[in-house]
DRENPA-3360 file (N, C-alpha, C; in nm, 2 decimals, always signed):
BEGIN
1 = MPALWGKE = +0.08/-0.12/+0.00/+0.00/+0.00/+0.00/+0.08/+0.13/+0.00 ~ +0.20/+0.13/+0.07/+0.28/+0.26/+0.07/+0.32/+0.30/-0.07 ~ +0.35/+0.20/-0.15/+0.40/+0.24/-0.29/+0.28/+0.30/-0.36 ~ +0.16/+0.25/-0.34/+0.04/+0.31/-0.41/+0.02/+0.45/-0.36 ~ +0.03/+0.47/-0.23/+0.02/+0.61/-0.17/+0.12/+0.70/-0.22 ~ +0.24/+0.65/-0.24/+0.35/+0.73/-0.30/+0.31/+0.78/-0.44 ~ +0.25/+0.69/-0.52/+0.21/+0.73/-0.66/+0.10/+0.83/-0.65 ~ +0.00/+0.81/-0.56/-0.11/+0.90/-0.55/-0.06/+1.04/-0.50;
9 = TKQKQLIT = +0.04/+1.04/-0.41/+0.09/+1.17/-0.36/+0.17/+1.24/-0.47 ~ +0.24/+1.16/-0.55/+0.32/+1.22/-0.66/+0.22/+1.28/-0.76 ~ +0.11/+1.21/-0.79/+0.01/+1.26/-0.89/-0.05/+1.39/-0.83 ~ -0.09/+1.39/-0.71/-0.15/+1.51/-0.65/-0.05/+1.63/-0.65 ~ +0.08/+1.60/-0.63/+0.18/+1.70/-0.63/+0.20/+1.76/-0.77 ~ +0.20/+1.67/-0.87/+0.21/+1.71/-1.01/+0.10/+1.80/-1.05 ~ -0.02/+1.77/-1.01/-0.14/+1.85/-1.04/-0.13/+1.98/-0.97 ~ -0.09/+1.98/-0.84/-0.08/+2.10/-0.76/+0.03/+2.20/-0.83;
17 = DLSKEFTE = +0.14/+2.14/-0.88/+0.25/+2.21/-0.93/+0.24/+2.22/-1.09 ~ +0.12/+2.21/-1.14/+0.10/+2.21/-1.29/+0.16/+2.34/-1.35 ~ +0.15/+2.45/-1.29/+0.20/+2.58/-1.34/+0.35/+2.56/-1.36 ~ +0.42/+2.50/-1.27/+0.57/+2.48/-1.28/+0.60/+2.38/-1.40 ~ +0.51/+2.28/-1.41/+0.53/+2.18/-1.52/+0.51/+2.25/-1.66 ~ +0.41/+2.34/-1.66/+0.38/+2.41/-1.79/+0.50/+2.50/-1.82 ~ +0.55/+2.57/-1.72/+0.67/+2.66/-1.74/+0.79/+2.58/-1.79 ~ +0.81/+2.46/-1.73/+0.93/+2.38/-1.78/+0.91/+2.33/-1.92;
25 = IERLYKLH = +0.79/+2.29/-1.96/+0.76/+2.24/-2.09/+0.77/+2.36/-2.19 ~ +0.72/+2.48/-2.15/+0.73/+2.60/-2.23/+0.88/+2.63/-2.26 ~ +0.96/+2.62/-2.16/+1.10/+2.65/-2.17/+1.17/+2.54/-2.26 ~ +1.15/+2.42/-2.23/+1.22/+2.31/-2.30/+1.18/+2.31/-2.45 ~ +1.06/+2.33/-2.48/+1.01/+2.31/-2.62/+0.98/+2.45/-2.69 ~ +1.02/+2.56/-2.62/+1.00/+2.69/-2.68/+0.86/+2.71/-2.73 ~ +0.76/+2.68/-2.64/+0.62/+2.70/-2.67/+0.57/+2.83/-2.60 ~ +0.46/+2.88/-2.65/+0.40/+3.00/-2.59/+0.30/+2.96/-2.49;
33 = RGDFPNEN = +0.28/+3.03/-2.38/+0.19/+2.99/-2.28/+0.05/+2.99/-2.33 ~ +0.02/+3.07/-2.43/-0.12/+3.07/-2.49/-0.15/+2.93/-2.56 ~ -0.05/+2.85/-2.59/-0.07/+2.72/-2.65/-0.11/+2.61/-2.55 ~ -0.11/+2.65/-2.42/-0.14/+2.55/-2.32/-0.29/+2.56/-2.28 ~ -0.35/+2.45/-2.23/-0.49/+2.46/-2.19/-0.51/+2.54/-2.07 ~ -0.63/+2.58/-2.04/-0.66/+2.65/-1.91/-0.61/+2.57/-1.80 ~ -0.53/+2.63/-1.71/-0.47/+2.55/-1.60/-0.57/+2.49/-1.51 ~ -0.66/+2.57/-1.46/-0.76/+2.52/-1.36/-0.85/+2.41/-1.42;
41 = AFKTVLKD = -0.90/+2.43/-1.54/-0.98/+2.33/-1.61/-0.90/+2.20/-1.63 ~ -0.78/+2.22/-1.66/-0.69/+2.10/-1.69/-0.67/+2.02/-1.55 ~ -0.65/+2.10/-1.45/-0.63/+2.03/-1.32/-0.75/+1.95/-1.28 ~ -0.87/+2.01/-1.30/-0.99/+1.94/-1.27/-1.01/+1.81/-1.35 ~ -0.97/+1.81/-1.48/-0.98/+1.69/-1.56/-0.87/+1.59/-1.51 ~ -0.75/+1.64/-1.48/-0.65/+1.54/-1.44/-0.68/+1.47/-1.31 ~ -0.75/+1.53/-1.22/-0.79/+1.47/-1.09/-0.86/+1.34/-1.11 ~ -0.93/+1.32/-1.23/-1.01/+1.20/-1.25/-0.93/+1.09/-1.32;
49 = YNFDKFAK = -0.81/+1.11/-1.35/-0.73/+1.02/-1.42/-0.63/+0.95/-1.33 ~ -0.60/+0.82/-1.37/-0.50/+0.75/-1.30/-0.37/+0.76/-1.39 ~ -0.27/+0.83/-1.34/-0.15/+0.85/-1.43/-0.08/+0.72/-1.46 ~ -0.10/+0.61/-1.39/-0.04/+0.48/-1.42/-0.09/+0.43/-1.55 ~ -0.21/+0.47/-1.59/-0.28/+0.41/-1.71/-0.24/+0.50/-1.83 ~ -0.16/+0.60/-1.82/-0.12/+0.68/-1.93/-0.02/+0.60/-2.01 ~ -0.03/+0.60/-2.14/+0.06/+0.53/-2.23/+0.20/+0.59/-2.22 ~ +0.30/+0.50/-2.23/+0.44/+0.55/-2.22/+0.47/+0.63/-2.35;
57 = IDEKLIHG = +0.56/+0.72/-2.34/+0.60/+0.80/-2.45/+0.68/+0.71/-2.55 ~ +0.63/+0.72/-2.68/+0.70/+0.64/-2.78/+0.79/+0.74/-2.85 ~ +0.92/+0.74/-2.82/+1.02/+0.83/-2.87/+1.03/+0.83/-3.03 ~ +1.01/+0.71/-3.08/+1.02/+0.69/-3.23/+0.90/+0.77/-3.29 ~ +0.78/+0.75/-3.23/+0.66/+0.82/-3.28/+0.68/+0.97/-3.27 ~ +0.73/+1.02/-3.16/+0.75/+1.16/-3.14/+0.85/+1.22/-3.24 ~ +0.96/+1.14/-3.26/+1.06/+1.18/-3.36/+0.99/+1.19/-3.50 ~ +0.91/+1.09/-3.54/+0.84/+1.09/-3.67/+0.75/+1.21/-3.68;
65 = IDEALSQE = +0.68/+1.25/-3.58/+0.59/+1.37/-3.58/+0.67/+1.49/-3.60 ~ +0.78/+1.50/-3.52/+0.87/+1.62/-3.53/+0.92/+1.64/-3.67 ~ +0.96/+1.52/-3.73/+1.02/+1.53/-3.87/+0.91/+1.57/-3.97 ~ +0.79/+1.52/-3.95/+0.68/+1.55/-4.04/+0.65/+1.70/-4.03 ~ +0.64/+1.75/-3.91/+0.61/+1.89/-3.89/+0.72/+1.99/-3.93 ~ +0.84/+1.95/-3.91/+0.95/+2.04/-3.95/+1.00/+2.02/-4.09 ~ +0.98/+1.91/-4.15/+1.04/+1.89/-4.29/+0.93/+1.86/-4.39 ~ +0.84/+1.77/-4.36/+0.74/+1.73/-4.47/+0.63/+1.84/-4.48;
73 = LPKLMHYV = +0.58/+1.89/-4.37/+0.48/+1.99/-4.39/+0.52/+2.11/-4.46 ~ +0.64/+2.17/-4.44/+0.69/+2.28/-4.52/+0.69/+2.25/-4.67 ~ +0.73/+2.13/-4.70/+0.74/+2.09/-4.84/+0.60/+2.09/-4.90 ~ +0.50/+2.04/-4.83/+0.36/+2.05/-4.87/+0.31/+2.19/-4.89 ~ +0.34/+2.27/-4.79/+0.30/+2.41/-4.80/+0.35/+2.49/-4.92 ~ +0.46/+2.44/-4.97/+0.51/+2.50/-5.09/+0.41/+2.49/-5.21 ~ +0.34/+2.38/-5.21/+0.24/+2.35/-5.32/+0.11/+2.43/-5.29 ~ +0.08/+2.45/-5.17/-0.04/+2.52/-5.14/-0.03/+2.67/-5.15;
81 = SPTSQARD = +0.08/+2.73/-5.11/+0.10/+2.87/-5.10/+0.21/+2.91/-5.20 ~ +0.18/+2.98/-5.31/+0.28/+3.01/-5.41/+0.38/+3.11/-5.35 ~ +0.50/+3.10/-5.38/+0.61/+3.19/-5.32/+0.62/+3.31/-5.41 ~ +0.69/+3.40/-5.37/+0.72/+3.52/-5.45/+0.79/+3.49/-5.57 ~ +0.88/+3.38/-5.57/+0.95/+3.34/-5.69/+0.85/+3.29/-5.79 ~ +0.75/+3.22/-5.75/+0.65/+3.17/-5.84/+0.57/+3.29/-5.91 ~ +0.55/+3.39/-5.83/+0.48/+3.51/-5.88/+0.57/+3.57/-5.99 ~ +0.71/+3.58/-5.96/+0.80/+3.64/-6.05/+0.81/+3.56/-6.18;
89 = LNPFADKT = +0.78/+3.43/-6.18/+0.79/+3.35/-6.30/+0.66/+3.36/-6.38 ~ +0.55/+3.41/-6.32/+0.43/+3.42/-6.39/+0.43/+3.54/-6.48 ~ +0.41/+3.53/-6.61/+0.42/+3.64/-6.70/+0.29/+3.74/-6.68 ~ +0.19/+3.69/-6.61/+0.07/+3.77/-6.60/+0.06/+3.83/-6.45 ~ +0.16/+3.80/-6.37/+0.16/+3.85/-6.23/+0.17/+4.00/-6.23 ~ +0.10/+4.06/-6.13/+0.11/+4.20/-6.11/+0.25/+4.23/-6.05 ~ +0.33/+4.31/-6.12/+0.46/+4.34/-6.07/+0.47/+4.46/-5.99 ~ +0.36/+4.53/-5.96/+0.36/+4.65/-5.88/+0.38/+4.62/-5.74;
97 = EEPFEIQE = +0.40/+4.72/-5.66/+0.42/+4.70/-5.51/+0.31/+4.62/-5.45 ~ +0.35/+4.52/-5.37/+0.26/+4.44/-5.30/+0.18/+4.53/-5.20 ~ +0.05/+4.52/-5.19/-0.02/+4.61/-5.10/+0.00/+4.57/-4.95 ~ +0.04/+4.44/-4.93/+0.06/+4.40/-4.79/+0.20/+4.42/-4.74 ~ +0.29/+4.46/-4.83/+0.43/+4.48/-4.79/+0.44/+4.61/-4.70 ~ +0.51/+4.59/-4.60/+0.53/+4.70/-4.50/+0.65/+4.78/-4.55 ~ +0.63/+4.91/-4.58/+0.74/+4.99/-4.62/+0.83/+5.03/-4.50 ~ +0.96/+5.04/-4.53/+1.06/+5.07/-4.42/+1.02/+5.19/-4.33;
105 = RDRLAYVQ = +0.98/+5.30/-4.40/+0.95/+5.42/-4.32/+0.83/+5.40/-4.23 ~ +0.73/+5.32/-4.27/+0.62/+5.28/-4.19/+0.66/+5.20/-4.07 ~ +0.75/+5.10/-4.10/+0.80/+5.01/-4.00/+0.87/+5.09/-3.89 ~ +0.95/+5.18/-3.93/+1.03/+5.26/-3.83/+0.93/+5.34/-3.74 ~ +0.83/+5.40/-3.81/+0.73/+5.48/-3.73/+0.65/+5.39/-3.63 ~ +0.62/+5.26/-3.67/+0.55/+5.17/-3.58/+0.64/+5.13/-3.47 ~ +0.77/+5.10/-3.50/+0.86/+5.06/-3.39/+0.88/+5.17/-3.29 ~ +0.88/+5.30/-3.34/+0.90/+5.41/-3.25/+0.77/+5.42/-3.16;
113 = TFQELCPD = +0.66/+5.40/-3.21/+0.53/+5.41/-3.13/+0.54/+5.29/-3.03 ~ +0.58/+5.18/-3.07/+0.58/+5.06/-2.98/+0.68/+5.09/-2.86 ~ +0.79/+5.15/-2.89/+0.89/+5.18/-2.79/+0.84/+5.29/-2.69 ~ +0.77/+5.38/-2.75/+0.71/+5.49/-2.67/+0.60/+5.44/-2.57 ~ +0.53/+5.34/-2.62/+0.42/+5.29/-2.54/+0.47/+5.21/-2.42 ~ +0.57/+5.13/-2.44/+0.63/+5.05/-2.33/+0.77/+5.02/-2.35 ~ +0.86/+5.12/-2.31/+1.00/+5.11/-2.34/+1.07/+4.99/-2.26 ~ +1.01/+4.95/-2.15/+1.07/+4.85/-2.07/+1.02/+4.71/-2.09;
121 = LSKIPGNI = +0.92/+4.69/-2.18/+0.86/+4.56/-2.21/+0.89/+4.51/-2.35 ~ +0.90/+4.38/-2.36/+0.91/+4.32/-2.49/+0.77/+4.30/-2.56 ~ +0.67/+4.31/-2.48/+0.53/+4.29/-2.53/+0.45/+4.40/-2.47 ~ +0.35/+4.44/-2.55/+0.25/+4.55/-2.50/+0.12/+4.47/-2.46 ~ +0.08/+4.49/-2.34/-0.05/+4.43/-2.30/-0.17/+4.49/-2.39 ~ -0.27/+4.41/-2.40/-0.39/+4.46/-2.48/-0.44/+4.59/-2.44 ~ -0.45/+4.62/-2.31/-0.50/+4.75/-2.26/-0.42/+4.87/-2.30 ~ -0.29/+4.85/-2.33/-0.20/+4.96/-2.37/-0.21/+4.96/-2.52;
129 = ARTPLLQT = -0.21/+4.85/-2.59/-0.21/+4.85/-2.74/-0.34/+4.91/-2.79 ~ -0.44/+4.90/-2.71/-0.58/+4.94/-2.75/-0.58/+5.09/-2.79 ~ -0.51/+5.18/-2.72/-0.51/+5.32/-2.74/-0.47/+5.36/-2.89 ~ -0.35/+5.32/-2.93/-0.31/+5.36/-3.07/-0.39/+5.29/-3.17 ~ -0.45/+5.17/-3.14/-0.54/+5.11/-3.24/-0.67/+5.19/-3.25 ~ -0.72/+5.23/-3.14/-0.84/+5.31/-3.15/-0.82/+5.44/-3.22 ~ -0.70/+5.50/-3.20/-0.67/+5.63/-3.26/-0.66/+5.62/-3.42 ~ -0.66/+5.50/-3.47/-0.66/+5.49/-3.62/-0.80/+5.53/-3.67;
137 = GLHKDLLR = -0.90/+5.53/-3.58/-1.03/+5.57/-3.63/-1.12/+5.45/-3.68 ~ -1.06/+5.33/-3.68/-1.14/+5.22/-3.74/-1.25/+5.18/-3.64 ~ -1.35/+5.12/-3.70/-1.46/+5.07/-3.62/-1.41/+4.95/-3.53 ~ -1.47/+4.93/-3.42/-1.42/+4.82/-3.32/-1.43/+4.68/-3.39 ~ -1.53/+4.66/-3.48/-1.54/+4.53/-3.54/-1.42/+4.51/-3.63 ~ -1.37/+4.61/-3.70/-1.25/+4.60/-3.78/-1.13/+4.58/-3.69 ~ -1.12/+4.65/-3.58/-1.01/+4.64/-3.49/-1.01/+4.50/-3.43 ~ -1.12/+4.44/-3.40/-1.13/+4.31/-3.35/-1.06/+4.21/-3.45;
145 = QVWNLSDI = -1.09/+4.23/-3.58/-1.03/+4.14/-3.68/-0.88/+4.17/-3.69 ~ -0.84/+4.30/-3.69/-0.70/+4.33/-3.69/-0.63/+4.26/-3.57 ~ -0.69/+4.27/-3.45/-0.63/+4.20/-3.34/-0.62/+4.05/-3.36 ~ -0.72/+3.99/-3.41/-0.72/+3.84/-3.43/-0.61/+3.80/-3.53 ~ -0.59/+3.89/-3.63/-0.48/+3.85/-3.72/-0.34/+3.88/-3.67 ~ -0.33/+3.99/-3.59/-0.20/+4.03/-3.54/-0.15/+3.96/-3.42 ~ -0.24/+3.92/-3.33/-0.19/+3.85/-3.21/-0.16/+3.71/-3.24 ~ -0.05/+3.69/-3.31/-0.01/+3.56/-3.37/-0.02/+3.45/-3.26;
153 = DKDGSLDA = +0.04/+3.47/-3.15/+0.05/+3.37/-3.05/-0.07/+3.36/-2.95 ~ -0.17/+3.45/-2.98/-0.29/+3.45/-2.90/-0.27/+3.46/-2.75 ~ -0.18/+3.55/-2.71/-0.15/+3.56/-2.57/-0.21/+3.69/-2.51 ~ -0.29/+3.77/-2.59/-0.35/+3.89/-2.54/-0.25/+4.01/-2.54 ~ -0.13/+3.99/-2.58/-0.03/+4.10/-2.59/+0.03/+4.10/-2.73 ~ +0.09/+4.21/-2.76/+0.16/+4.22/-2.89/+0.31/+4.25/-2.87 ~ +0.39/+4.16/-2.93/+0.53/+4.20/-2.94/+0.55/+4.30/-3.05 ~ +0.68/+4.34/-3.07/+0.70/+4.45/-3.17/+0.65/+4.41/-3.31;
161 = DEFILAMH = +0.68/+4.29/-3.35/+0.64/+4.24/-3.49/+0.49/+4.24/-3.50 ~ +0.42/+4.19/-3.39/+0.27/+4.18/-3.39/+0.21/+4.32/-3.39 ~ +0.27/+4.42/-3.32/+0.23/+4.55/-3.31/+0.24/+4.62/-3.45 ~ +0.36/+4.60/-3.51/+0.38/+4.65/-3.65/+0.28/+4.60/-3.74 ~ +0.25/+4.47/-3.73/+0.15/+4.41/-3.82/+0.01/+4.47/-3.80 ~ -0.03/+4.49/-3.67/-0.16/+4.55/-3.64/-0.17/+4.69/-3.70 ~ -0.07/+4.77/-3.68/-0.07/+4.91/-3.72/-0.08/+4.91/-3.88 ~ +0.00/+4.82/-3.94/+0.00/+4.81/-4.09/-0.14/+4.77/-4.14;
169 = LCSLVKKG = -0.20/+4.67/-4.08/-0.33/+4.63/-4.12/-0.43/+4.74/-4.11 ~ -0.42/+4.82/-4.00/-0.51/+4.94/-3.99/-0.49/+5.04/-4.10 ~ -0.36/+5.06/-4.13/-0.33/+5.15/-4.24/-0.39/+5.10/-4.37 ~ -0.38/+4.98/-4.40/-0.43/+4.92/-4.52/-0.58/+4.94/-4.53 ~ -0.65/+4.92/-4.42/-0.80/+4.93/-4.42/-0.83/+5.08/-4.44 ~ -0.76/+5.17/-4.38/-0.78/+5.31/-4.40/-0.76/+5.35/-4.55 ~ -0.68/+5.28/-4.62/-0.65/+5.31/-4.76/-0.76/+5.24/-4.85 ~ -0.85/+5.17/-4.79/-0.96/+5.11/-4.87/-0.94/+4.96/-4.90;
177 = LELPVILP = -0.84/+4.90/-4.85/-0.82/+4.76/-4.88/-0.89/+4.68/-4.77 ~ -0.93/+4.55/-4.81/-1.00/+4.47/-4.72/-0.90/+4.39/-4.64 ~ -0.93/+4.36/-4.52/-0.85/+4.27/-4.44/-0.85/+4.13/-4.50 ~ -0.73/+4.06/-4.50/-0.73/+3.93/-4.55/-0.79/+3.84/-4.44 ~ -0.85/+3.73/-4.49/-0.91/+3.63/-4.39/-0.79/+3.56/-4.32 ~ -0.69/+3.53/-4.40/-0.56/+3.46/-4.35/-0.45/+3.55/-4.39 ~ -0.35/+3.57/-4.30/-0.24/+3.66/-4.33/-0.16/+3.60/-4.45 ~ -0.11/+3.68/-4.54/-0.02/+3.63/-4.64/+0.11/+3.59/-4.57;
185 = DRLV = +0.18/+3.49/-4.63/+0.30/+3.44/-4.57/+0.40/+3.55/-4.54 ~ +0.41/+3.65/-4.62/+0.51/+3.75/-4.60/+0.49/+3.84/-4.48 ~ +0.37/+3.83/-4.42/+0.34/+3.91/-4.31/+0.35/+3.83/-4.18 ~ +0.36/+3.70/-4.19/+0.36/+3.62/-4.07/+0.51/+3.61/-4.02;
% end
């Protein structure tokens, strides 16, 4: 019985320290915290499981998945999403300036605004990013779409690249262009 109690104690400790486990996984695998499930809901679900019945990690399977995601999927994406090189080879392609391309002068202005908003942070929380986005004069429905496209890691904050993207998308809408449903590769 003591061995069983030890496992139950360990399971309870793991659930209690779930935040530490998430932090370690986040660090080891360079994941964003927004990719994790809601911690409290996950703890509730885990309490009903017997950890002894979890399948052992199959390293060969994990390696195969990693290889598929890092090597095979990008090869497939090449066929789905035409590259700029493919556009260059197309004799009917529009060779004018890409509307979604961020001009260097605009990028510099957005970076300056980002640094003025939060000089000590690498990310701007949503409540701070809200002000310059509202100042664009766009309707909140459009700003909601801009935010959904710009907050790439879905953490409720914008890093410099995400902020630049948000401001650029606002600029495009003000020029009369429609927001894309999915971001073009060159903006991600």
